[in-house]
C-alpha positions in Angstrom: -36.2 31.9 9.6 -33.9 29.4 11.1 -31.4 27.5 8.9 -30.3 24.0 9.8 -26.6 23.5 9.1 -25.3 19.9 8.6 -21.7 19.2 9.2 -20.3 16.4 7.1 -16.8 15.1 8.0 -14.8 13.9 5.0 -11.6 12.0 5.7 -8.9 13.0 3.2 -5.9 11.4 4.9 -4.3 8.0 4.5 -4.9 5.6 7.3 -2.2 3.6 9.0 -3.2 0.3 7.3 -2.7 1.8 3.9 0.6 3.3 4.9 1.8 0.0 6.2 0.8 -1.7 3.0 2.6 0.9 0.9 5.8 0.5 2.9 5.7 -3.2 2.9 5.0 -3.4 -0.9 7.8 -0.9 -1.6 10.2 -2.9 0.6 9.3 -6.2 -1.0 9.5 -4.7 -4.5 12.9 -3.1 -3.8 14.2 -6.4 -2.3 13.1 -8.4 -5.4 13.8 -5.9 -8.2 16.2 -3.2 -7.0 14.2 -0.6 -8.9 12.8 2.6 -7.5 10.3 2.8 -10.4 8.8 -0.6 -9.7 8.8 0.1 -5.9 6.7 3.3 -6.5 4.3 1.4 -8.8 4.0 -1.5 -6.4 3.5 0.9 -3.4 0.5 2.4 -5.2 -1.1 -1.0 -5.5 0.0 -1.8 -1.9 -2.1 -4.7 -0.5 -2.9 -6.1 -3.9 0.8 -6.5 -4.6 1.4 -8.1 -1.2 -1.4 -10.6 -1.9 0.1 -11.3 -5.4 3.4 -12.1 -3.7 1.8 -14.2 -1.0 0.1 -16.3 -3.8 3.5 -17.3 -5.0 3.5 -15.2 -8.1 6.3 -12.7 -8.9 9.0 -14.6 -7.1 7.1 -14.9 -3.7 7.9 -12.9 -0.6 11.6 -12.0 0.0 13.2 -14.3 2.6 14.3 -11.2 4.6 10.7 -10.6 5.8 10.6 -13.8 7.9 
């Protein structure tokens, strides 16, 4: 009896795009709010928070980015 073994790779890490979004969101949040708590929450929402700021909501992007 031969048994076929299938190998399935599961990625459990965070890719660089997500890390970039988290860092950028945390930086923008800290620049606008000066609050660690908000920076952590906004980092969890990463690219959604960046899009929210780019849409002009929440004070817009900080001027230091450009």
